[in-house]
PDB file of N, H, CA, C and O in Angstrom:
ATOM      1  N   MET A   1     119.804  19.183  40.437  1.00  0.00           N
ATOM      2  CA  MET A   1     119.168  18.074  39.697  1.00  0.00           C
ATOM      3  C   MET A   1     117.928  16.953  40.120  1.00  0.00           C
ATOM      4  O   MET A   1     117.578  16.632  41.256  1.00  0.00           O
ATOM      5  N   ILE A   2     117.302  16.396  38.580  1.00  0.00           N
ATOM      6  H   ILE A   2     117.586  16.656  37.657  1.00  0.00           H
ATOM      7  CA  ILE A   2     115.703  16.628  39.479  1.00  0.00           C
ATOM      8  C   ILE A   2     116.006  15.203  39.743  1.00  0.00           C
ATOM      9  O   ILE A   2     116.998  14.707  39.209  1.00  0.00           O
ATOM     10  N   ASP A   3     115.202  14.459  40.560  1.00  0.00           N
ATOM     11  H   ASP A   3     114.396  14.862  40.994  1.00  0.00           H
ATOM     12  CA  ASP A   3     115.227  12.951  41.018  1.00  0.00           C
ATOM     13  C   ASP A   3     113.703  12.649  40.129  1.00  0.00           C
ATOM     14  O   ASP A   3     112.551  13.084  40.116  1.00  0.00           O
ATOM     15  N   ALA A   4     114.836  11.247  39.176  1.00  0.00           N
ATOM     16  H   ALA A   4     115.771  10.893  39.187  1.00  0.00           H
ATOM     17  CA  ALA A   4     114.149  10.720  38.066  1.00  0.00           C
ATOM     18  C   ALA A   4     112.441   9.453  39.135  1.00  0.00           C
ATOM     19  O   ALA A   4     111.273   9.219  38.823  1.00  0.00           O
ATOM     20  N   LYS A   5     113.217   9.092  40.191  1.00  0.00           N
ATOM     21  H   LYS A   5     114.165   9.282  40.444  1.00  0.00           H
ATOM     22  CA  LYS A   5     112.345   8.004  40.303  1.00  0.00           C
ATOM     23  C   LYS A   5     111.216   6.943  40.589  1.00  0.00           C
ATOM     24  O   LYS A   5     110.887   5.833  41.006  1.00  0.00           O
ATOM     25  N   ASP A   6     110.711   8.782  39.756  1.00  0.00           N
ATOM     26  H   ASP A   6     110.978   9.684  39.418  1.00  0.00           H
ATOM     27  CA  ASP A   6     109.076   8.875  39.542  1.00  0.00           C
ATOM     28  C   ASP A   6     108.288   9.334  38.149  1.00  0.00           C
ATOM     29  O   ASP A   6     107.103   9.611  37.962  1.00  0.00           O
ATOM     30  N   TYR A   7     109.475   9.301  37.211  1.00  0.00           N
ATOM     31  H   TYR A   7     110.438   9.077  37.362  1.00  0.00           H
ATOM     32  CA  TYR A   7     109.135   9.100  35.651  1.00  0.00           C
ATOM     33  C   TYR A   7     109.512   7.771  35.646  1.00  0.00           C
ATOM     34  O   TYR A   7     110.120   7.064  36.450  1.00  0.00           O
ATOM     35  N   THR A   8     108.785   7.505  34.058  1.00  0.00           N
ATOM     36  H   THR A   8     108.291   8.079  33.405  1.00  0.00           H
ATOM     37  CA  THR A   8     109.098   6.185  33.084  1.00  0.00           C
ATOM     38  C   THR A   8     110.181   6.630  31.920  1.00  0.00           C
ATOM     39  O   THR A   8     110.202   7.720  31.348  1.00  0.00           O
ATOM     40  N   LYS A   9     110.844   5.807  31.765  1.00  0.00           N
ATOM     41  H   LYS A   9     110.828   4.921  32.229  1.00  0.00           H
ATOM     42  CA  LYS A   9     112.153   5.571  30.794  1.00  0.00           C
ATOM     43  C   LYS A   9     111.755   6.919  30.156  1.00  0.00           C
ATOM     44  O   LYS A   9     112.248   8.008  30.450  1.00  0.00           O
ATOM     45  N   ASP A  10     110.282   6.566  28.756  1.00  0.00           N
ATOM     46  H   ASP A  10     109.882   5.681  28.517  1.00  0.00           H
ATOM     47  CA  ASP A  10     109.669   7.503  27.789  1.00  0.00           C
ATOM     48  C   ASP A  10     109.530   8.508  28.254  1.00  0.00           C
ATOM     49  O   ASP A  10     109.861   9.415  27.490  1.00  0.00           O
ATOM     50  N   GLN A  11     108.831   9.135  30.136  1.00  0.00           N
ATOM     51  H   GLN A  11     108.562   8.399  30.756  1.00  0.00           H
ATOM     52  CA  GLN A  11     109.461  10.340  30.235  1.00  0.00           C
ATOM     53  C   GLN A  11     110.459  10.967  30.296  1.00  0.00           C
ATOM     54  O   GLN A  11     110.407  11.945  29.551  1.00  0.00           O
ATOM     55  N   ILE A  12     111.619  10.852  30.986  1.00  0.00           N
ATOM     56  H   ILE A  12     111.662  10.056  31.590  1.00  0.00           H
ATOM     57  CA  ILE A  12     112.817  10.951  31.170  1.00  0.00           C
ATOM     58  C   ILE A  12     113.502  10.923  29.084  1.00  0.00           C
ATOM     59  O   ILE A  12     114.289  11.847  28.877  1.00  0.00           O
ATOM     60  N   GLU A  13     113.359  10.453  28.429  1.00  0.00           N
ATOM     61  H   GLU A  13     112.720   9.703  28.598  1.00  0.00           H
ATOM     62  CA  GLU A  13     113.692   9.969  27.507  1.00  0.00           C
ATOM     63  C   GLU A  13     113.035  11.278  26.653  1.00  0.00           C
ATOM     64  O   GLU A  13     113.914  11.923  26.081  1.00  0.00           O
ATOM     65  N   GLU A  14     111.621  11.809  26.450  1.00  0.00           N
ATOM     66  H   GLU A  14     110.908  11.285  26.915  1.00  0.00           H
ATOM     67  CA  GLU A  14     111.401  13.332  26.106  1.00  0.00           C
ATOM     68  C   GLU A  14     111.447  14.369  26.266  1.00  0.00           C
ATOM     69  O   GLU A  14     111.369  15.185  25.348  1.00  0.00           O
ATOM     70  N   ASN A  15     111.598  14.691  27.579  1.00  0.00           N
ATOM     71  H   ASN A  15     111.661  14.029  28.325  1.00  0.00           H
ATOM     72  CA  ASN A  15     112.928  15.861  28.229  1.00  0.00           C
ATOM     73  C   ASN A  15     113.224  15.606  29.124  1.00  0.00           C
ATOM     74  O   ASN A  15     112.689  15.836  30.208  1.00  0.00           O
ATOM     75  N   ILE A  16     115.167  14.475  28.622  1.00  0.00           N
ATOM     76  H   ILE A  16     115.601  14.288  27.741  1.00  0.00           H
ATOM     77  CA  ILE A  16     115.930  15.001  28.826  1.00  0.00           C
ATOM     78  C   ILE A  16     116.676  15.884  28.810  1.00  0.00           C
ATOM     79  O   ILE A  16     117.871  15.899  28.516  1.00  0.00           O
ATOM     80  N   ASP A  17     115.893  16.805  29.182  1.00  0.00           N
ATOM     81  H   ASP A  17     114.922  16.792  29.421  1.00  0.00           H
ATOM     82  CA  ASP A  17     116.785  18.821  29.417  1.00  0.00           C
ATOM     83  C   ASP A  17     116.251  19.029  30.677  1.00  0.00           C
ATOM     84  O   ASP A  17     116.629  19.873  31.490  1.00  0.00           O
ATOM     85  N   HIS A  18     115.457  18.314  30.792  1.00  0.00           N
ATOM     86  H   HIS A  18     115.150  17.629  30.132  1.00  0.00           H
ATOM     87  CA  HIS A  18     114.942  19.476  32.058  1.00  0.00           C
ATOM     88  C   HIS A  18     115.658  18.050  33.173  1.00  0.00           C
ATOM     89  O   HIS A  18     115.642  18.468  34.330  1.00  0.00           O
ATOM     90  N   PHE A  19     116.121  16.881  33.125  1.00  0.00           N
ATOM     91  H   PHE A  19     116.134  16.542  32.184  1.00  0.00           H
ATOM     92  CA  PHE A  19     116.176  15.768  33.507  1.00  0.00           C
ATOM     93  C   PHE A  19     118.448  16.359  34.431  1.00  0.00           C
ATOM     94  O   PHE A  19     118.913  16.124  35.546  1.00  0.00           O
ATOM     95  N   ILE A  20     119.160  17.193  33.034  1.00  0.00           N
ATOM     96  H   ILE A  20     118.782  17.384  32.128  1.00  0.00           H
ATOM     97  CA  ILE A  20     120.604  16.945  32.866  1.00  0.00           C
ATOM     98  C   ILE A  20     121.199  18.712  34.144  1.00  0.00           C
ATOM     99  O   ILE A  20     121.449  19.806  33.637  1.00  0.00           O
ATOM    100  N   ASP A  21     121.257  18.480  35.470  1.00  0.00           N
ATOM    101  H   ASP A  21     121.054  17.592  35.882  1.00  0.00           H
ATOM    102  CA  ASP A  21     121.769  19.882  35.764  1.00  0.00           C
ATOM    103  C   ASP A  21     122.989  20.510  34.849  1.00  0.00           C
ATOM    104  O   ASP A  21     124.060  20.174  34.345  1.00  0.00           O
ATOM    105  N   HIS A  22     121.814  22.030  35.013  1.00  0.00           N
ATOM    106  H   HIS A  22     120.944  22.304  35.422  1.00  0.00           H
ATOM    107  CA  HIS A  22     122.498  23.063  33.547  1.00  0.00           C
ATOM    108  C   HIS A  22     123.177  23.730  34.703  1.00  0.00           C
ATOM    109  O   HIS A  22     123.576  24.795  34.230  1.00  0.00           O
ATOM    110  N   ASN A  23     123.653  23.656  36.437  1.00  0.00           N
ATOM    111  H   ASN A  23     123.329  22.792  36.821  1.00  0.00           H
ATOM    112  CA  ASN A  23     124.513  24.568  36.858  1.00  0.00           C
ATOM    113  C   ASN A  23     125.277  24.603  37.259  1.00  0.00           C
ATOM    114  O   ASN A  23     125.787  25.476  37.962  1.00  0.00           O
ATOM    115  N   GLU A  24     125.808  23.086  36.745  1.00  0.00           N
ATOM    116  H   GLU A  24     125.394  22.377  36.174  1.00  0.00           H
ATOM    117  CA  GLU A  24     126.975  22.215  36.259  1.00  0.00           C
ATOM    118  C   GLU A  24     127.760  23.072  35.923  1.00  0.00           C
ATOM    119  O   GLU A  24     126.980  23.905  35.462  1.00  0.00           O
ATOM    120  N   LYS A  25     129.496  23.809  35.725  1.00  0.00           N
ATOM    121  H   LYS A  25     130.130  23.133  36.100  1.00  0.00           H
ATOM    122  CA  LYS A  25     129.673  23.753  34.862  1.00  0.00           C
ATOM    123  C   LYS A  25     131.053  23.761  34.039  1.00  0.00           C
ATOM    124  O   LYS A  25     131.975  23.646  34.847  1.00  0.00           O
ATOM    125  N   GLU A  26     131.505  23.852  32.770  1.00  0.00           N
ATOM    126  H   GLU A  26     130.756  23.945  32.114  1.00  0.00           H
ATOM    127  CA  GLU A  26     132.854  22.761  32.839  1.00  0.00           C
ATOM    128  C   GLU A  26     133.871  24.425  32.876  1.00  0.00           C
ATOM    129  O   GLU A  26     133.482  25.584  32.732  1.00  0.00           O
ATOM    130  N   MET A  27     135.762  23.653  33.223  1.00  0.00           N
ATOM    131  H   MET A  27     136.078  22.712  33.340  1.00  0.00           H
ATOM    132  CA  MET A  27     135.952  23.744  33.092  1.00  0.00           C
ATOM    133  C   MET A  27     137.101  24.231  32.241  1.00  0.00           C
ATOM    134  O   MET A  27     138.028  23.421  32.269  1.00  0.00           O
ATOM    135  N   LEU A  28     137.382  25.476  31.365  1.00  0.00           N
ATOM    136  H   LEU A  28     136.630  26.134  31.342  1.00  0.00           H
ATOM    137  CA  LEU A  28     137.366  25.982  30.722  1.00  0.00           C
ATOM    138  C   LEU A  28     139.171  26.752  30.407  1.00  0.00           C
ATOM    139  O   LEU A  28     139.456  27.944  30.518  1.00  0.00           O
ATOM    140  N   SER A  29     139.868  25.916  30.116  1.00  0.00           N
ATOM    141  H   SER A  29     139.637  24.947  30.026  1.00  0.00           H
ATOM    142  CA  SER A  29     141.713  27.351  30.401  1.00  0.00           C
ATOM    143  C   SER A  29     141.531  28.179  29.068  1.00  0.00           C
ATOM    144  O   SER A  29     141.092  27.999  27.932  1.00  0.00           O
ATOM    145  N   THR A  30     142.478  29.837  30.304  1.00  0.00           N
ATOM    146  H   THR A  30     142.835  29.984  31.227  1.00  0.00           H
ATOM    147  CA  THR A  30     142.597  30.534  29.391  1.00  0.00           C
ATOM    148  C   THR A  30     142.789  31.483  28.585  1.00  0.00           C
ATOM    149  O   THR A  30     142.316  32.591  28.333  1.00  0.00           O
ATOM    150  N   CYS A  31     144.002  30.459  28.054  1.00  0.00           N
ATOM    151  H   CYS A  31     144.387  29.559  28.259  1.00  0.00           H
ATOM    152  CA  CYS A  31     144.855  30.412  26.722  1.00  0.00           C
ATOM    153  C   CYS A  31     144.234  29.843  25.315  1.00  0.00           C
ATOM    154  O   CYS A  31     144.588  30.402  24.276  1.00  0.00           O
ATOM    155  N   CYS A  32     143.414  28.859  25.263  1.00  0.00           N
ATOM    156  H   CYS A  32     143.127  28.405  26.107  1.00  0.00           H
ATOM    157  CA  CYS A  32     142.696  28.094  24.562  1.00  0.00           C
ATOM    158  C   CYS A  32     141.309  28.103  24.309  1.00  0.00           C
ATOM    159  O   CYS A  32     140.676  27.887  23.275  1.00  0.00           O
ATOM    160  N   GLY A  33     141.004  28.356  25.305  1.00  0.00           N
ATOM    161  H   GLY A  33     141.518  28.531  26.145  1.00  0.00           H
ATOM    162  CA  GLY A  33     139.721  28.004  25.285  1.00  0.00           C
ATOM    163  C   GLY A  33     138.937  27.036  26.201  1.00  0.00           C
ATOM    164  O   GLY A  33     137.962  27.165  26.941  1.00  0.00           O
ATOM    165  N   TRP A  34     140.056  25.635  25.730  1.00  0.00           N
ATOM    166  H   TRP A  34     140.849  25.530  25.129  1.00  0.00           H
ATOM    167  CA  TRP A  34     139.779  24.490  25.874  1.00  0.00           C
ATOM    168  C   TRP A  34     139.144  23.545  26.716  1.00  0.00           C
ATOM    169  O   TRP A  34     138.126  24.009  27.231  1.00  0.00           O
ATOM    170  N   SER A  35     139.534  21.767  27.191  1.00  0.00           N
ATOM    171  H   SER A  35     140.361  21.390  26.772  1.00  0.00           H
ATOM    172  CA  SER A  35     139.042  21.760  28.639  1.00  0.00           C
ATOM    173  C   SER A  35     139.586  21.283  29.448  1.00  0.00           C
ATOM    174  O   SER A  35     139.114  22.138  30.198  1.00  0.00           O
ATOM    175  N   ALA A  36     140.026  20.845  29.932  1.00  0.00           N
ATOM    176  H   ALA A  36     140.410  20.151  29.323  1.00  0.00           H
ATOM    177  CA  ALA A  36     141.430  20.356  30.985  1.00  0.00           C
ATOM    178  C   ALA A  36     142.065  18.880  30.683  1.00  0.00           C
ATOM    179  O   ALA A  36     141.364  17.893  30.907  1.00  0.00           O
ATOM    180  N   LEU A  37     143.650  18.701  30.074  1.00  0.00           N
ATOM    181  H   LEU A  37     144.219  19.503  29.892  1.00  0.00           H
ATOM    182  CA  LEU A  37     144.011  16.852  29.588  1.00  0.00           C
ATOM    183  C   LEU A  37     144.587  17.222  31.547  1.00  0.00           C
ATOM    184  O   LEU A  37     145.246  18.032  32.199  1.00  0.00           O
ATOM    185  N   GLY A  38     143.665  15.821  31.735  1.00  0.00           N
ATOM    186  H   GLY A  38     143.130  15.163  31.205  1.00  0.00           H
ATOM    187  CA  GLY A  38     144.081  15.391  33.074  1.00  0.00           C
ATOM    188  C   GLY A  38     143.194  16.354  34.481  1.00  0.00           C
ATOM    189  O   GLY A  38     142.124  16.961  34.457  1.00  0.00           O
ATOM    190  N   ASN A  39     143.692  16.249  35.040  1.00  0.00           N
ATOM    191  H   ASN A  39     144.562  15.756  35.060  1.00  0.00           H
ATOM    192  CA  ASN A  39     143.053  17.182  36.896  1.00  0.00           C
ATOM    193  C   ASN A  39     143.464  18.167  36.791  1.00  0.00           C
ATOM    194  O   ASN A  39     144.490  18.416  36.158  1.00  0.00           O
ATOM    195  N   LEU A  40     142.492  19.313  37.621  1.00  0.00           N
ATOM    196  H   LEU A  40     141.659  19.111  38.135  1.00  0.00           H
ATOM    197  CA  LEU A  40     142.651  20.425  37.621  1.00  0.00           C
ATOM    198  C   LEU A  40     142.871  20.592  39.037  1.00  0.00           C
ATOM    199  O   LEU A  40     142.060  20.332  39.926  1.00  0.00           O
ATOM    200  N   HIS A  41     144.472  21.218  39.218  1.00  0.00           N
ATOM    201  H   HIS A  41     145.131  21.429  38.496  1.00  0.00           H
ATOM    202  CA  HIS A  41     144.437  21.803  40.474  1.00  0.00           C
ATOM    203  C   HIS A  41     143.921  22.841  40.973  1.00  0.00           C
ATOM    204  O   HIS A  41     143.613  23.726  40.176  1.00  0.00           O
ATOM    205  N   ASN A  42     143.624  23.100  42.675  1.00  0.00           N
ATOM    206  H   ASN A  42     143.874  22.380  43.323  1.00  0.00           H
ATOM    207  CA  ASN A  42     143.391  24.814  43.029  1.00  0.00           C
ATOM    208  C   ASN A  42     143.789  25.020  44.425  1.00  0.00           C
ATOM    209  O   ASN A  42     143.539  24.655  45.574  1.00  0.00           O
ATOM    210  N   ILE A  43     144.872  26.141  43.418  1.00  0.00           N
ATOM    211  H   ILE A  43     145.074  26.437  42.485  1.00  0.00           H
ATOM    212  CA  ILE A  43     145.943  26.564  44.169  1.00  0.00           C
ATOM    213  C   ILE A  43     144.791  27.856  44.549  1.00  0.00           C
ATOM    214  O   ILE A  43     143.761  28.338  44.077  1.00  0.00           O
ATOM    215  N   GLU A  44     145.911  28.091  45.975  1.00  0.00           N
ATOM    216  H   GLU A  44     146.747  27.700  46.358  1.00  0.00           H
ATOM    217  CA  GLU A  44     144.697  29.230  46.598  1.00  0.00           C
ATOM    218  C   GLU A  44     143.805  30.360  45.938  1.00  0.00           C
ATOM    219  O   GLU A  44     143.751  31.585  46.043  1.00  0.00           O
ATOM    220  N   GLY A  45     143.009  29.221  45.078  1.00  0.00           N
ATOM    221  H   GLY A  45     143.053  28.226  44.992  1.00  0.00           H
ATOM    222  CA  GLY A  45     141.360  29.791  45.176  1.00  0.00           C
ATOM    223  C   GLY A  45     141.206  29.610  42.976  1.00  0.00           C
ATOM    224  O   GLY A  45     140.104  29.655  42.429  1.00  0.00           O
ATOM    225  N   THR A  46     142.623  29.414  42.121  1.00  0.00           N
ATOM    226  H   THR A  46     143.518  29.377  42.566  1.00  0.00           H
ATOM    227  CA  THR A  46     143.465  29.092  41.231  1.00  0.00           C
ATOM    228  C   THR A  46     143.231  28.008  40.262  1.00  0.00           C
ATOM    229  O   THR A  46     144.264  27.338  40.279  1.00  0.00           O
ATOM    230  N   TRP A  47     142.434  27.519  39.462  1.00  0.00           N
ATOM    231  H   TRP A  47     141.595  28.063  39.448  1.00  0.00           H
ATOM    232  CA  TRP A  47     142.514  26.526  38.890  1.00  0.00           C
ATOM    233  C   TRP A  47     143.744  26.583  37.785  1.00  0.00           C
ATOM    234  O   TRP A  47     143.947  27.326  36.825  1.00  0.00           O
ATOM    235  N   ILE A  48     144.505  25.420  38.372  1.00  0.00           N
ATOM    236  H   ILE A  48     144.340  24.816  39.152  1.00  0.00           H
ATOM    237  CA  ILE A  48     145.601  25.380  36.941  1.00  0.00           C
ATOM    238  C   ILE A  48     145.652  23.490  37.121  1.00  0.00           C
ATOM    239  O   ILE A  48     145.448  22.539  37.874  1.00  0.00           O
ATOM    240  N   GLY A  49     146.124  23.958  35.675  1.00  0.00           N
ATOM    241  H   GLY A  49     146.290  24.732  35.063  1.00  0.00           H
ATOM    242  CA  GLY A  49     145.884  22.449  35.246  1.00  0.00           C
ATOM    243  C   GLY A  49     147.216  22.708  33.333  1.00  0.00           C
ATOM    244  O   GLY A  49     148.046  23.581  33.079  1.00  0.00           O
ATOM    245  N   LEU A  50     146.673  21.276  32.366  1.00  0.00           N
ATOM    246  H   LEU A  50     145.999  20.567  32.573  1.00  0.00           H
ATOM    247  CA  LEU A  50     146.695  21.214  31.048  1.00  0.00           C
ATOM    248  C   LEU A  50     146.103  21.652  30.073  1.00  0.00           C
ATOM    249  O   LEU A  50     144.930  21.722  30.437  1.00  0.00           O
ATOM    250  N   CYS A  51     146.209  22.136  28.633  1.00  0.00           N
ATOM    251  H   CYS A  51     147.162  22.079  28.337  1.00  0.00           H
ATOM    252  CA  CYS A  51     144.733  22.849  28.271  1.00  0.00           C
ATOM    253  C   CYS A  51     145.390  21.777  27.723  1.00  0.00           C
ATOM    254  O   CYS A  51     146.571  21.591  27.427  1.00  0.00           O
ATOM    255  N   SER A  52     143.956  20.809  27.608  1.00  0.00           N
ATOM    256  H   SER A  52     142.997  20.960  27.848  1.00  0.00           H
ATOM    257  CA  SER A  52     143.877  20.075  26.193  1.00  0.00           C
ATOM    258  C   SER A  52     143.932  20.637  24.392  1.00  0.00           C
ATOM    259  O   SER A  52     143.043  20.098  23.733  1.00  0.00           O
ATOM    260  N   LYS A  53     144.499  21.246  23.884  1.00  0.00           N
ATOM    261  H   LYS A  53     145.222  21.684  24.419  1.00  0.00           H
ATOM    262  CA  LYS A  53     144.184  21.356  22.867  1.00  0.00           C
ATOM    263  C   LYS A  53     145.632  22.438  22.846  1.00  0.00           C
ATOM    264  O   LYS A  53     145.683  22.941  21.724  1.00  0.00           O
ATOM    265  N   CYS A  54     146.890  22.974  23.798  1.00  0.00           N
ATOM    266  H   CYS A  54     146.849  22.565  24.709  1.00  0.00           H
ATOM    267  CA  CYS A  54     147.773  23.417  24.176  1.00  0.00           C
ATOM    268  C   CYS A  54     148.611  22.167  24.783  1.00  0.00           C
ATOM    269  O   CYS A  54     149.526  21.576  24.209  1.00  0.00           O
ATOM    270  N   CYS A  55     148.411  22.064  25.280  1.00  0.00           N
ATOM    271  H   CYS A  55     147.668  22.544  25.746  1.00  0.00           H
ATOM    272  CA  CYS A  55     149.478  20.847  26.515  1.00  0.00           C
ATOM    273  C   CYS A  55     150.293  22.434  27.326  1.00  0.00           C
ATOM    274  O   CYS A  55     151.435  22.411  27.785  1.00  0.00           O
ATOM    275  N   ASP A  56     149.690  23.267  27.331  1.00  0.00           N
ATOM    276  H   ASP A  56     148.762  23.286  26.958  1.00  0.00           H
ATOM    277  CA  ASP A  56     150.457  24.495  27.827  1.00  0.00           C
ATOM    278  C   ASP A  56     150.104  24.176  29.752  1.00  0.00           C
ATOM    279  O   ASP A  56     148.892  24.342  29.895  1.00  0.00           O
ATOM    280  N   HIS A  57     150.557  23.919  30.703  1.00  0.00           N
ATOM    281  H   HIS A  57     151.541  23.785  30.587  1.00  0.00           H
ATOM    282  CA  HIS A  57     150.141  24.800  31.865  1.00  0.00           C
ATOM    283  C   HIS A  57     149.600  26.330  31.577  1.00  0.00           C
ATOM    284  O   HIS A  57     149.923  27.252  30.827  1.00  0.00           O
ATOM    285  N   CYS A  58     148.302  26.020  32.883  1.00  0.00           N
ATOM    286  H   CYS A  58     148.040  25.271  33.492  1.00  0.00           H
ATOM    287  CA  CYS A  58     147.667  27.001  32.266  1.00  0.00           C
ATOM    288  C   CYS A  58     145.839  27.453  33.761  1.00  0.00           C
ATOM    289  O   CYS A  58     145.198  26.612  34.391  1.00  0.00           O
ATOM    290  N   ASP A  59     145.704  28.526  33.762  1.00  0.00           N
ATOM    291  H   ASP A  59     146.225  29.210  33.250  1.00  0.00           H
ATOM    292  CA  ASP A  59     144.673  28.687  34.673  1.00  0.00           C
ATOM    293  C   ASP A  59     143.384  28.888  33.817  1.00  0.00           C
ATOM    294  O   ASP A  59     143.126  29.732  32.959  1.00  0.00           O
ATOM    295  N   PHE A  60     142.353  27.423  34.526  1.00  0.00           N
ATOM    296  H   PHE A  60     142.563  26.738  35.224  1.00  0.00           H
ATOM    297  CA  PHE A  60     140.946  27.613  34.232  1.00  0.00           C
ATOM    298  C   PHE A  60     140.347  28.054  34.920  1.00  0.00           C
ATOM    299  O   PHE A  60     140.744  28.048  36.085  1.00  0.00           O
ATOM    300  N   GLU A  61     138.866  28.776  34.552  1.00  0.00           N
ATOM    301  H   GLU A  61     138.543  28.780  33.606  1.00  0.00           H
ATOM    302  CA  GLU A  61     138.424  29.576  34.589  1.00  0.00           C
ATOM    303  C   GLU A  61     136.687  28.655  34.192  1.00  0.00           C
ATOM    304  O   GLU A  61     136.534  28.520  32.978  1.00  0.00           O
ATOM    305  N   GLU A  62     135.796  28.222  34.845  1.00  0.00           N
ATOM    306  H   GLU A  62     135.921  28.332  35.832  1.00  0.00           H
ATOM    307  CA  GLU A  62     133.860  28.747  34.268  1.00  0.00           C
ATOM    308  C   GLU A  62     133.265  29.083  33.449  1.00  0.00           C
ATOM    309  O   GLU A  62     132.892  30.247  33.306  1.00  0.00           O
ATOM    310  N   GLU A  63     133.031  28.210  32.740  1.00  0.00           N
ATOM    311  H   GLU A  63     133.334  27.264  32.856  1.00  0.00           H
ATOM    312  CA  GLU A  63     132.477  28.836  31.037  1.00  0.00           C
ATOM    313  C   GLU A  63     131.508  29.638  31.796  1.00  0.00           C
ATOM    314  O   GLU A  63     131.370  29.834  33.004  1.00  0.00           O
ATOM    315  N   GLU A  64     130.925  30.014  30.839  1.00  0.00           N
ATOM    316  H   GLU A  64     131.038  29.854  29.858  1.00  0.00           H
ATOM    317  CA  GLU A  64     130.366  31.309  30.774  1.00  0.00           C
ATOM    318  C   GLU A  64     129.538  31.481  30.653  1.00  0.00           C
ATOM    319  O   GLU A  64     129.150  32.649  30.611  1.00  0.00           O
TER     320      GLU A  64
END
């Protein structure tokens, strides 16, 4: 993420996309492709949680 302390509010608003960290990807369910309902748990390298669409337990992967 870019350090925004040396920029004015107007500069940040005009170039907001440059100040957002694009490396952080959302975790999506493998069943429906939706986000998690609540917390995800990493069990032996596999992210597991509840799908916010079907409310079923499933694995989660980073979006592509």
